[in-house]
N, C-alpha and C positions, 0 to 999 in steps of 0.2 A: 198043628194044622197049616198047610202052606196056602197062602192066599193067591186067589187067582188074579191074573191082570185083567184090564179093562176089556180087551177083545174076547178073551176067554169067557168073561162074564156075561157079555152080550151074547155070544154063541150059545151059552147054556140057557139063558133066559129065553132066547128065541126058539131054541129047540124044544124047550119044556112046553111053550105055548103052540108049538107045532106050526110056526111061521116061517117061511122060507126067507132067505136073504133077500131075493127080489121083492118080496111083500114088504118087509121091514124098510128096505131102501125107498120104495115108492112112497111109504106113509111119511118118511123123513125127507122126502124131495132131495135124496142123493143117489147117486149111480150105484148099481149093484156091485160094480167092480171096486167102488171106494169102499162099500160096506164089507165086502170080502177082505179087502187089505186091512181095514180096521179090526175084524176079528183075528186075523193072522198075525196082528201086530206090527205090519210092515208101515202102518202109518200112525202118528200120535192120534190120540182121541179126538173127535171133532169139537166143535165149538161148544161152549155152555148151553147155547140154544138147542142145538141138536142133541146133546146128551139129555137134556130135560125132555125133549120130545121122545127120545128113546126110553126114558124112565116111564114117561105117561103111557106110552103105547104099550110097553111090556109090563106094565103095572108093578113097577118096582120104585123103591123109595129113592128120589132124585138126588138127596144129598148123599146117599151112599154111593150112587153111581158116580156123581161128581167127584166124590173122594177118590175112587178107583181110577179117574181119568186126571187126578192131580189138579183139579180145579174146586174153586169154593164159589157157591152161589153169589152173584153179584150183589144181591140184596143185602147178604149178610155182610159182605165186605163193606159194603156202605155204612152198614149200622156200626161195625167196629170203627171205621174210619171216622165216623162222627164224634166217638169218644173213645179213642184207643187205650187210654189209661184205665178208664173204668171197666171196658169189656175184656181187655186182656188180663187185669187183676181178676176179675170174675171168673175167667177160664183157668188160670192159673191156680187160683184157689180151689176150684172144683176138681181139676187134675190132682192136686195135692191130696184132697179129701179121698179121691178113688184110690190113691196109692196106699193109704193108711189103712 
C-alpha cells in the first residue's frame, strides 16, 4: 500500500469532513494560498504548531500527522533528550521485539 504524503493526507481529511481549503486556512490562521500549496506539495509542511492545529481541527492523531510532516512532537524530543540512552534503548528494544 502506497503511503500518501502530508499534503495529500490533509486534503483527504479536509474533504472527508466537508471543509473547504478556505475554512481550514482561516481556522489555522494561514492564507488559503498557503494552504493550497501545502496540499499540492509545493511547500514543505508547516510548523509543528500548525500541524498540531490541523490535527485537532480535522480530528486526527497529531503524532501521525507530525510523522507525515517529518516532525516529532517537541515534548517527546525533550523527554528523549533528557535521557537519550534510556529512551533510545527502550525504542530499539521495542522495535526489535516487533521484528521478532
